[in-house]
N, C-alpha and C positions, 0 to 999 in steps of 0.2 A: 504494500500500500504506500503510495507516494505522500509527500508532505501535504499537498492540497486535500487529498482524500482523507488523511488523518485529521486535518483541521476541521473539515466538514463533519466527519463522524463525531468528533468531540463536541462540536457546536450543537449537533442534533441531540446528543446525549444530555447536554446542558439544558436545552429547551424542554426535553422530556422531564428532566428532574424538577423543572420549575412549573410544570403543568402548562407549558406554552406551545406544545406541538399542536398544529391545526389539522383537522381532518375534513374532507369534503363529504357532504351528504349527496346521495344519489336520488333525485326525484324520479318517480316512476310514472311520469305523465307531465302535463303542462303546468306552468306556473299558475297558481290559483290560490284563493283563500283557504281551500281545503285540498290537501295533497296526499300522496302516498309516498312514504319514505321507509325503506327497509321492510317492505311488505306490510306496513301498518298505515292506517289512515291517521291523519293529523290535521289539526287546525293550524294554519300557517301564520304565525306572528313574526316571521323572520324576513319576509320579503319587502322590497321597496316598491312593489306594484300597488301604490297607494289608491289608485282609482279602479283597480281590478280590470285593467284594459289589456294586459299581456296576452290573454287568451280570448279576447272579445271577438265574436264572429265577424264583425265589420272590419276590424283591423286585419284579421286573417284573409278576408276576401280582398281587401286592398292589396295585400302582399301578393296574392295569387294573380290578380289582374296585372300588377306591375311586372311579375315574372313573365307572364304571357306576352306582354308588350315590349319589355326591355331586357329580358333574360335574367340571369342570376347575378353576374358580377359586373362591376363598372369597367374593369379592364385596364384602367390607367389612373394616374393621379388626376385631380380636377383640372390642373393646369395644362395637361396634355390633351386627353380626349375623354376623361372619365366623368365630366360634368354634364349630366343629361337635363332634359326639360323638367324631369321630376325633381331633381336636386334644386334647380332654379325655382320651381314652384314652391318647394318646401321652405326655402330661405325667405321668399316673399311672404309666405303664410305665417312663418314664425315671427317675422318683424311686425306684421299686423297684429298677431296674437299678443305679443309682448308690449306693443305700443312703442316700439323703437324704430328708428329710421331704416336700419339695414341689419341683415343677419348673414352669417357664414356657417356652413354645415361642416362639422369636423367628424372624424371617425369615432371619437369617444370623448367623454368628459375629461378623462385624464389627458388625452392628446390636446384637447382644447386649452386647458389651463397651462400645460407646458408651453404650447405655442403662444398664448396670449402674453404671459409674463416674460418669456425669453425674447419675444419680439418687441414688446413695448419698452422694456428696460435695457440698459446697457451699463458699461463700466462707470459712467458718470451718474448713475441712478442709485437711489436708495429705496428698497422695498420694505414696507412695514407690514409684518405678517402676524396675525393673531396666533397666540400660542397653541390654540386647539384647531388650527386650520387642517383641512384634509391634506393627505400626503401629496396630491398632485399640485396643490398650490405651493407647498414647501419645496417640492422638487423643481417646479417651474421657476421659483425665485432663485434657487441655487444655479440652475442652468443659465440664467440670464447674465451671470457674471457681475451683477449689481451688488452693492453692499446690502446685506439682509439684516434687518433689525426686528426681532420679535417684540411684541408687546403683550402684556398680561391680558388674558382672555376677556374680551368685551370691555376692557378698562379704558374709558375715554380719557381719563386724566393721564394715564401712562402714555397713551397714544399721542395726546397733545404735547406732552413734555418732550417726547422723542421727535415729533415733527418740528417742534420749535428749535430743538438742538441741531437739527440736520443742516448740513452745509452742502448737500448734494445739489447738482444742477437740476435734477428731475426727481420727483418723489411719487411713489405709487403705494397706496394702501390696498392690501389684498385680504379678503375675508370670505369665509363661508357666510351665506345669508341665514340658512338654517343649519346648525351644527349637527353633523351626522350621528354622533354618539350621545348627545345630550338633548337634542331637539329644541334648544333655545335659539332665539333670533339675535343676530347682530344688531346693535343700535344704529341702523343705517342712516336715519335722518341726521343724527348728531355727527356721525362719521363723515357724511357728505359735507356738512357745514365746516368741519375741520379741514377737509380737503380743499374747499373753496378758500378758506382763510390762509392755507399754507401752499396754495397752488399745486395740489397733488391730484393724481388720478385715483379713481376708486374701482378696483376690480372685484366683482361680486360673483361668487360661485353659488348659484341658486339651484343646485342639483336636487335638493330635497324640498324646495319651495315651489317650483313651477308645478302647476296642476293642483296644488294644495293650498297655498296662501293666496290672499286677495279675494275680494268679493266674487270675482268671476273665475278664480283659479289661475290668474295670469302670473302669479308668483309674488315674491316678497317685495319687489318694487311697487306693484299694485297695492299690496297690503299697506305700505307706508305712504303711497301716493307720491313716489319719487320719479323725477325725470331730470337728467342733466347730461350735457355732452361730456362731462368728466367720467361718466360711468361706462365701463365695459362689463357686460353681463355674460355669464356662462350658464347655460341651462342644459341639462341632459335629457335625452329621450328615453333612457332605459329605466326610468323609475315610474313616476306617475303617468307618463305618456305611453308606457307599455312596450316600447320598441327598443331601438339601439341607435347610438350616435349622440351628437351634442351640437348646440348652436352657440356661437359667440354673437352678441348683438350690441349695437350702440350707434354712435355718431358715424356718418358715412366715411369720414376721413380715417377714423381709427380702424374701421372694418376693412377699408381698402388697403391700409397698411398691413393688416394681418394677411390678407389675400396675397400681397406682394412679398411678404417676408416671413410669415410663420412657417417654420420648417416642418412642423408636424402636420400642416395642411398641404404644403407644396410637395413634400417627398413621401406622401402616403397615398396608396390607392384609395380612390373615392369609395364611400359607402355603397353597397349594393343599392340600385335604384328602389328596390322594394322597401328598404328602410326609410327612404324619403317619403314614399307613398303611405307607409304606416304612420309616420309623423303627421302628415296632413290629415289623415283620417282621425287620428287621436284628437287633434285640436278641434276638428269638426264635431266630434262626439262631445267633447267638453263644452263647446259652445251650445250645442243643441240639448244637452241633458244637465241642466243645473242641479237637478235632484241628486245626481251622482255625488257631487261635491257636498251637498247638504247631508247626504247619508253618511259620508265620511266624517263630517264634523259632529254628527250625532253620536257616532261610535267613539270618537275621540273624547267627547264630553262624558260619555258613559264610563270610559276607562279612567279618565282623570278622577271622577267621583269615587270610583272603586279604590283606586290607589290612595286617594286622600283618606278614605275610611280606614285603610290599613296603616296609616301613618307614614306612607311613602310620599315624599314631596313630589307632586305632579304639576309642575308649572308650565310644561311645554304646550304651546298652542298648535304645534305641528303634529304630524302622525307618528313621531318618534318619542318613546317614553322609556327612559332608563330606570332600572332598579339596581342601584349601586350596592354591591355586597362586600367589596374590598379584596378578598383573597381570590386567587385564581381557582383554587380547589373548591371554594364555596360556590363560585359562579358556575363551574362545571357540574357540581353536584345538583344545584338547583335546576339547571337546564335539563339534566338527566331525569330528575323527578318529574318535571313538567312533561318531558317526552313520554315517560311511562303512563302519564294521564292523558296523552293524546294531543299535546300542545307543543308545537315547534317554536321554541324561543331560543335564540342563540346566546351563548356565553361569550362576551367580548372581553378580551384580555390585552395586556400590553404586547406590542408597542402601539396597538390601535388606540388604546386609552392610557392615561398616565399610570405609573406604578401605584399599586394600592387601591385602584378604583375599578377593578374587574366588576362586570355587571351583566345583568340580563338586559337585552335591548329589545323592547316590544315595539313592533311596527303595526299600525292599524291600517286596515283597508276598507274601502267602500263596500267591498264584497262580504265583509264580516257581518254577521247577524247580532242582534242584541243577546241572543242565547250564547253565541261564541264568546262575547265579552264577559257575560255572567259566568260561564264555565271556566274561563281563564282566571277570573278573579277568585273563584273558589279554590282552584288548584294552586294559585299563587299563595293564597293565605295558608294553605296546608304546608306548602314547601317552605315558606318563610318561618313558619312556626317551628320547623325542625332545625 
């Protein structure tokens, strides 16, 4: 065994000893609020399919139509010959959906954030990054070659102090809109005011807000009533919108610059046209069925009330609700007990969350019933009592 293989083996042993090895679940069917895993039925509280669109018949039909008309693959990068009329239509549709001037379709949310930050920032820039940002924002900031300055989670005073102290020629504040492991919202109105005061751009990752937040499900910018040419928004299609891919959206000049310079856009094969067709259909469904979002919010309110009754702080207005247990072993044991009772709830451990904050992460879907939430609450009470 060579040196590299020995190092990897030792690192895997160390992860195992810390209860940090990850295992994949194998779903025996489509993504849905009710699934089969390991031969057993389970109510799925692990998925980001917040509006229960991933297996919606209309989205499946849109994909089939697109395959019949455009084939399976895009065949090339968007800048060569991979950009079809469906991709173009999806970009225009998302810009209208989000209420922003222009949008650009990326292969994934991770690729979009890498491309946005590495393109907008340079050696003379300073990126201010929330301490709990998603990995793709962290990695995008690192790739940009800019100075990277973390600030305490959602701490406006800390952010303002660091912006005031900056001597960089250009400043960019990067933040999740809805934080993926806590479900809390960034204070975007106050952050935008700081950006205006300190001549900074605001890059907002709304992966977990689009389709969920806002009166019409347009996302966290709608929720706060924000519009500004300083904002570059990223929103994924693989969560509430049920498909795959991501959009960057904002002022026409900033989006044109991404098209011209974002390496993760220019040097990646375009998404299959069917992914663009699915995105269009998902936005049409959200627009035509406001009751879907209303149903999600009813289930969120029901779960929040149940968690409050258990003494679990449940302040999240989003579809994400953590139950912090602390130790990795406790989180794994609680997830296993819930699984035995027919509820799929993941145990989230470091490095996804900070050390000592291992947790259950409960994700609510519009496809859950009131009985599903009641059953989870009963099972959770039993598990936490142990």
